[in-house]
N, C-alpha and C positions, 0 to 999 in steps of 0.2 A: 398480426405479428408485431406491430408497433407497441401494442399494449403489453405484450409479453416482454419485449425488450425493455420497455420502461419499467416494468415490475422488477426485472432482473437488475437493472441499474439501481433502482431504489433499494433493493435487497442488498446490493453491493455497498451502498452508502451506509446501511446499517452495520455491515461487517466492518466498515472503516471506522465507525464509532468505537468499536472494540479496539481497533488498532490505535486510534488516537488516545484512548485511555491508557493503553500500554505505553505509548511513546511519552505521554505526559508524566508517567511515573519514572521515566529515565532522567538522568542528569542532563544538564544543558551545557556542559563544558566548563572549563575553569576560567575563561575570560583572558587567558594569557595571549600575548601577541604571537608566540611561536607555537601555537597549537596546530596539530596536523589539519590539513584541508578537510579530512573526513569529519572532523568535529563540526565545522560550519555547515557541511552538506547534510549532516544529520539534523542540525537545528533547522535548516531550510525544509527538510522533509517533515519535521514536526509541524512547522507553520503551515505548510501546504495541506497536510492532513486535517489540521484544525479548520482551515478555510473550506475544505471540502465538506466537512461535517456541519459547517455553518450554513450551507446552502439550504434554503427553505424548500421543502417538498410541496410544490404547488404547480398549477398549470403554467407552462412556459419556462419552467426551471431546468428543463433537461439540457438546454444549451449551456447554462451557467454551470450545471453539474458536470457536463462533459469537459468544459474548460478547466474546472478545478481538478477533475480526475486526471486530465492530461498533465497538469502541473505536478500532481503527486507522482505520476509515472516518470516525469522528467527528473524530479528531485530524487526519486528512488534510483534512477539510472546513474545519477551523479554520485550518490552514496556508494553504489556498487562499483563504479569506476575508481573512486577515491579509496575504497576499502579493499580492492581486489588483491593487492600484494600481501598485506598484513593479515587479512581475514578471508583468505581464499576458500576455506571450508564453508564458512557462513555464507559467503557470497554465492558459491555454487549452489547451496541449498535454496537461497532466495531466487536465483535465476531459474532453477528447476520448478520451484513452486509457482513462479510467475507464468512459466510456460504451461504448466498443468492447469492453472486457472484460466488462461486464455483459451486453451483447448476445451475446457469444460463450458466456458461461456459461449463459445461458438456452437457447441453441441446443443446447449440449452436454447439458444436463439433459433437454431435450425429445427430442433425437435423438442418443444417445451413439455417433456414428459417428467413425471415425478422423479425417476432415477437420474435424469439429466440435471434437474434443478438441485437435487440432493448432492450431486457431484460438485456443483458450483459451491454449495455450502462447505463441503469437505475441503475443496481446494482453497477456498477463502480462509478457512481456519488454518490450513497448513501454511499459507502465505503469511498470515499474521504471526504465527509461531516462528517462522523462519526470520521474518523482519525483526521481531522482538529479540531473538537470539543475536542477530547481527548488531542491533542497536546496543544491547547489553555489553557485547564484546567491545564495541567502539567506545562506549562510555567509560570503560576501564582505562582507555588511553587518554581521553579528554579530561 
Protein backbone atom coordinates (compact mmCIF):
# COMPACT_ATOMS: atom_id res chain seq x y z
CA UNK A 1 0.00 0.00 0.00
CA UNK A 2 2.92 2.39 0.70
CA UNK A 3 4.20 1.93 -2.85
CA UNK A 4 0.79 2.83 -4.27
CA UNK A 5 0.52 5.87 -2.02
CA UNK A 6 4.02 6.96 -3.06
CA UNK A 7 3.14 6.54 -6.73
CA UNK A 8 -0.02 8.59 -6.28
CA UNK A 9 1.94 11.34 -4.56
CA UNK A 10 4.53 11.33 -7.33
CA UNK A 11 1.78 11.45 -9.93
CA UNK A 12 0.29 14.38 -8.05
CA UNK A 13 3.69 16.09 -8.22
CA UNK A 14 3.54 15.75 -11.99
CA UNK A 15 0.12 17.34 -12.02
CA UNK A 16 1.52 20.21 -9.98
CA UNK A 17 4.20 20.77 -12.64
CA UNK A 18 1.34 21.63 -14.97
CA UNK A 19 -0.07 23.94 -12.31
CA UNK A 20 3.23 25.74 -11.80
CA UNK A 21 3.52 26.26 -15.54
CA UNK A 22 0.08 27.84 -15.48
CA UNK A 23 0.93 30.03 -12.49
CA UNK A 24 4.24 31.07 -14.04
CA UNK A 25 2.33 32.43 -17.00
CA UNK A 26 0.26 34.70 -14.79
CA UNK A 27 1.37 38.16 -13.73
CA UNK A 28 3.00 38.69 -10.36
CA UNK A 29 1.45 41.93 -9.23
CA UNK A 30 2.13 45.59 -9.83
CA UNK A 31 4.47 46.08 -6.89
CA UNK A 32 2.43 48.94 -5.44
CA UNK A 33 2.21 49.25 -1.66
CA UNK A 34 -1.59 49.41 -1.65
CA UNK A 35 -2.21 46.20 -3.58
CA UNK A 36 -4.81 43.85 -2.12
CA UNK A 37 -3.65 41.05 0.20
CA UNK A 38 -4.76 38.49 -2.36
CA UNK A 39 -1.96 39.65 -4.68
CA UNK A 40 0.76 38.68 -2.20
CA UNK A 41 -1.01 35.45 -1.31
CA UNK A 42 -1.09 34.47 -5.00
CA UNK A 43 2.63 35.24 -5.22
CA UNK A 44 3.25 33.03 -2.17
CA UNK A 45 1.23 30.25 -3.81
CA UNK A 46 3.35 30.52 -6.95
CA UNK A 47 6.53 30.26 -4.87
CA UNK A 48 5.33 27.24 -2.92
CA UNK A 49 4.23 25.41 -6.06
CA UNK A 50 7.66 26.07 -7.56
CA UNK A 51 9.33 24.73 -4.41
CA UNK A 52 7.15 21.62 -4.56
CA UNK A 53 8.05 20.90 -8.15
CA UNK A 54 11.73 21.38 -7.28
CA UNK A 55 11.66 18.41 -4.88
CA UNK A 56 13.85 15.68 -6.35
CA UNK A 57 12.04 12.38 -6.79
CA UNK A 58 14.35 9.99 -4.97
CA UNK A 59 14.42 7.66 -2.00
CA UNK A 60 13.62 9.52 1.19
CA UNK A 61 12.11 12.51 -0.59
CA UNK A 62 8.55 11.74 0.45
CA UNK A 63 8.87 13.71 3.70
CA UNK A 64 10.25 16.73 1.82
CA UNK A 65 7.51 16.38 -0.77
CA UNK A 66 4.83 16.19 1.95
CA UNK A 67 6.14 19.36 3.65
CA UNK A 68 6.23 21.21 0.34
CA UNK A 69 2.74 19.95 -0.51
CA UNK A 70 1.46 21.11 2.89
CA UNK A 71 2.90 24.58 2.16
CA UNK A 72 1.06 24.68 -1.17
CA UNK A 73 -2.15 23.65 0.57
CA UNK A 74 -1.63 26.34 3.22
CA UNK A 75 -0.90 29.04 0.65
CA UNK A 76 -3.89 27.99 -1.43
CA UNK A 77 -6.05 28.28 1.70
CA UNK A 78 -4.73 31.81 2.21
CA UNK A 79 -5.55 32.72 -1.40
CA UNK A 80 -9.04 31.30 -0.94
CA UNK A 81 -9.52 33.30 2.29
CA UNK A 82 -8.17 36.52 0.76
CA UNK A 83 -10.16 36.12 -2.45
CA UNK A 84 -13.45 34.87 -0.99
CA UNK A 85 -15.34 38.15 -1.01
CA UNK A 86 -14.38 39.47 -4.45
CA UNK A 87 -13.96 36.14 -6.25
CA UNK A 88 -16.64 34.02 -4.59
CA UNK A 89 -17.57 32.05 -7.71
CA UNK A 90 -13.96 31.13 -8.50
CA UNK A 91 -13.23 30.30 -4.85
CA UNK A 92 -16.29 28.06 -4.61
CA UNK A 93 -15.11 26.18 -7.70
CA UNK A 94 -11.59 25.74 -6.21
CA UNK A 95 -12.98 24.51 -2.90
CA UNK A 96 -15.24 22.01 -4.66
CA UNK A 97 -12.34 20.80 -6.81
CA UNK A 98 -10.10 20.42 -3.74
CA UNK A 99 -12.77 18.37 -2.00
CA UNK A 100 -13.26 16.19 -5.08
CA UNK A 101 -9.52 15.58 -5.33
CA UNK A 102 -9.30 14.64 -1.66
CA UNK A 103 -12.13 12.17 -2.08
CA UNK A 104 -10.52 10.71 -5.21
CA UNK A 105 -7.12 10.38 -3.52
CA UNK A 106 -8.65 8.64 -0.52
CA UNK A 107 -10.46 6.20 -2.80
CA UNK A 108 -7.31 5.53 -4.84
CA UNK A 109 -5.20 4.86 -1.76
CA UNK A 110 -7.88 2.58 -0.29
CA UNK A 111 -8.53 0.79 -3.57
CA UNK A 112 -5.83 1.41 -6.18
CA UNK A 113 -7.89 0.39 -9.19
CA UNK A 114 -7.59 1.89 -12.66
CA UNK A 115 -10.91 3.78 -12.37
CA UNK A 116 -9.93 5.22 -8.98
CA UNK A 117 -6.54 6.35 -10.27
CA UNK A 118 -8.17 7.82 -13.39
CA UNK A 119 -10.53 9.74 -11.09
CA UNK A 120 -7.48 11.26 -9.36
CA UNK A 121 -6.21 12.43 -12.74
CA UNK A 122 -9.54 13.99 -13.66
CA UNK A 123 -9.87 15.64 -10.24
CA UNK A 124 -6.31 17.00 -10.47
CA UNK A 125 -7.04 18.53 -13.85
CA UNK A 126 -10.24 20.08 -12.55
CA UNK A 127 -8.36 21.56 -9.59
CA UNK A 128 -5.65 22.96 -11.87
CA UNK A 129 -8.27 24.51 -14.12
CA UNK A 130 -10.14 26.06 -11.20
CA UNK A 131 -6.96 27.45 -9.64
CA UNK A 132 -5.93 28.91 -13.00
CA UNK A 133 -9.30 30.62 -13.32
CA UNK A 134 -8.96 32.06 -9.81
CA UNK A 135 -5.39 33.26 -10.41
CA UNK A 136 -6.39 34.84 -13.74
CA UNK A 137 -9.23 36.68 -12.04
CA UNK A 138 -6.97 37.83 -9.18
CA UNK A 139 -4.27 38.98 -11.59
CA UNK A 140 -6.76 41.36 -13.15
CA UNK A 141 -6.87 43.13 -9.76
CA UNK A 142 -3.15 43.04 -9.08
